[in-house]
C-alpha positions as CSV (number, residue, x, y, z in Angstrom):
1,M,0.0,0.0,0.0
2,R,2.9,2.4,0.8
3,K,4.4,1.8,-2.6
4,F,1.1,2.5,-4.3
5,V,0.7,5.8,-2.3
6,A,4.3,6.8,-3.1
7,V,3.9,6.0,-6.8
8,A,0.6,8.0,-6.8
9,V,2.3,11.0,-5.2
10,V,5.1,10.9,-7.7
11,I,2.7,10.7,-10.6
12,L,0.6,13.5,-9.2
13,F,3.7,15.8,-8.7
14,C,5.0,15.0,-12.2
15,G,1.6,15.7,-13.7
16,L,1.3,19.0,-11.8
17,G,4.9,19.9,-12.9
18,F,4.0,19.2,-16.5
19,A,0.7,21.1,-16.2
20,G,2.6,24.0,-14.6
21,A,5.2,24.0,-17.5
22,Q,2.4,23.9,-20.0
23,A,0.5,26.7,-18.3
24,S,3.6,28.9,-18.1
25,H,4.2,28.5,-21.8
26,Q,0.5,29.2,-22.6
27,S,0.7,32.4,-20.5
28,W,3.3,34.0,-22.9
29,R,1.7,36.6,-25.1
30,A,2.7,39.2,-27.6
31,A,4.2,42.3,-26.0
32,T,2.5,45.6,-26.6
33,Q,4.3,48.5,-28.4
34,Q,4.4,50.4,-25.1
35,E,6.1,47.5,-23.4
36,L,8.6,47.1,-26.2
37,Q,9.4,50.9,-26.2
38,A,10.1,50.7,-22.4
39,L,12.2,47.5,-22.8
40,L,14.3,48.0,-26.0
41,P,16.9,50.7,-26.4
42,V,16.6,53.6,-28.9
43,R,20.4,53.1,-29.4
44,A,21.5,49.5,-28.9
45,P,24.9,48.5,-27.5
46,V,26.7,46.8,-30.4
47,V,30.3,46.0,-29.4
48,H,31.9,49.4,-29.0
49,E,29.1,51.4,-30.7
50,R,25.6,52.4,-29.9
51,I,23.5,51.9,-33.0
52,E,20.0,53.3,-33.6
53,T,17.1,50.9,-33.7
54,E,14.0,50.9,-35.9
55,M,11.3,50.8,-33.2
56,R,8.5,50.2,-35.6
57,T,10.0,46.8,-36.3
58,A,10.2,45.8,-32.6
59,S,8.5,42.5,-31.7
60,G,8.5,40.5,-28.5
61,I,6.7,38.3,-26.1
62,T,6.1,38.5,-22.3
63,N,4.9,36.1,-19.6
64,G,3.0,39.0,-18.0
65,E,5.2,38.7,-14.9
66,G,8.0,41.0,-16.0
67,K,10.0,38.6,-18.3
68,Y,10.5,39.4,-22.0
69,V,12.0,38.0,-25.2
70,A,12.2,40.8,-27.8
71,G,14.2,42.2,-30.7
72,V,14.4,45.0,-33.2
73,V,16.1,45.9,-36.4
74,L,19.3,47.9,-36.2
75,I,20.0,50.8,-38.5
76,T,23.6,49.8,-39.3
77,A,24.4,52.0,-42.3
78,G,27.6,53.9,-41.6
79,Y,28.6,51.7,-38.7
80,S,31.2,49.0,-38.6
81,A,28.3,46.6,-37.9
82,N,26.9,47.1,-41.4
83,G,26.5,43.8,-43.1
84,K,27.4,41.7,-40.0
85,Y,24.5,42.4,-37.7
86,S,20.9,43.2,-38.5
87,H,19.0,42.9,-35.3
88,F,19.4,43.6,-31.6
89,F,17.9,40.8,-29.4
90,L,17.1,40.6,-25.7
91,T,16.0,37.7,-23.6
92,Q,15.2,37.7,-19.9
93,V,14.8,33.9,-19.7
94,P,17.0,31.1,-21.0
95,L,16.2,30.4,-24.6
96,K,17.2,27.3,-26.5
97,I,17.8,28.0,-30.2
98,G,19.0,25.0,-32.3
99,D,21.9,23.4,-30.4
100,F,22.8,26.4,-28.1
101,V,21.2,28.2,-25.2
102,L,21.1,32.0,-24.8
103,Q,21.2,33.0,-21.2
104,P,19.3,36.1,-20.1
105,G,21.1,39.0,-21.7
106,S,21.4,41.1,-24.9
107,Y,22.5,39.7,-28.3
108,L,23.1,40.6,-31.9
109,I,21.6,38.7,-34.9
110,G,23.1,38.5,-38.3
111,W,22.1,36.4,-41.3
112,D,23.2,35.2,-44.7
113,H,21.1,33.9,-47.6
114,E,21.7,30.3,-48.5
115,D,20.0,28.2,-51.2
116,D,17.4,26.8,-48.9
117,G,16.9,29.6,-46.4
118,L,18.8,31.9,-44.0
119,N,21.8,31.0,-41.9
120,V,21.0,33.0,-38.7
121,K,23.9,33.8,-36.4
122,F,23.8,35.0,-32.8
123,Y,26.5,37.1,-31.2
124,E,27.1,38.5,-27.7
125,S,26.2,42.2,-28.0
126,S,28.9,43.6,-25.7
127,S,31.8,41.7,-27.4
128,G,30.6,40.5,-30.8
129,L,31.6,36.9,-29.8
130,F,29.9,34.4,-32.1
131,L,27.6,32.0,-30.0
132,G,25.9,29.8,-32.6
133,S,23.8,29.6,-35.7
134,I,20.6,28.1,-36.9
135,K,19.0,27.5,-40.3
136,A,15.8,29.6,-40.9
137,R,13.5,28.0,-43.5
138,L,10.8,29.5,-45.6
139,N,7.6,29.0,-43.7
140,S,4.7,28.5,-46.1
141,S,2.1,28.8,-43.3
142,I,3.0,32.4,-42.7
143,H,1.9,34.8,-45.5
144,R,2.9,38.1,-44.0
145,V,6.5,39.2,-44.4
146,E,7.9,40.7,-41.2
147,S,11.2,42.5,-40.6
148,F,11.3,40.6,-37.2
149,R,8.7,38.8,-35.1
150,V,8.8,36.7,-32.0
151,W,5.7,34.4,-32.0
152,P,4.4,33.4,-28.6
153,P,4.9,29.7,-27.8
154,S,1.2,29.0,-27.7
155,D,0.9,30.2,-31.3
156,R,4.1,28.9,-33.1
157,S,7.3,29.0,-31.0
158,V,9.2,30.5,-33.9
159,I,11.2,33.6,-34.6
160,Q,10.5,35.2,-38.0
161,I,12.8,37.2,-40.2
162,G,11.2,38.1,-43.5
163,R,9.3,34.9,-44.6
164,F,11.8,32.6,-42.8
165,T,11.4,31.1,-39.4
166,F,13.4,29.1,-36.9
167,P,12.2,27.4,-33.7
168,Y,13.0,28.3,-30.1
169,Q,12.2,26.9,-26.6
170,I,11.8,28.9,-23.4
171,G,13.9,27.4,-20.6
172,D,13.3,27.4,-16.9
């Protein structure tokens, strides 16, 4: 009988843990323009420069409890970052992208066209240190071209650049 009760308690806690994880991912929503303007810098730190951002392209998600994942297009013309970085990216939670994890912090995104999509590269914003890359593929289920969009996990769990997307997972 004790074994049965112990197994039942373990199953109950595992079920609650899974339900809690599901609920936390379902609670993520698109951030408002006001939230993004308060969160993202007008001039982003890009290695040794501060580069202007294009706030009308800002996109992000929030869990409604003060945590955000967001990004915005950089206006790099005339800066040393021109052609290397295209977006400033910020996460306040661990984020798994491909085979690497971004810890809470600020990052830079750059990308190159390839035959079958985009090779999206992530860099540390303060140093320009390369962290990893992922292939973004043409997403035929998305018809609207976006400069940048972070989709909430309850909708798609993808980040969109143009018509291309790549998956992400929110960590604990």
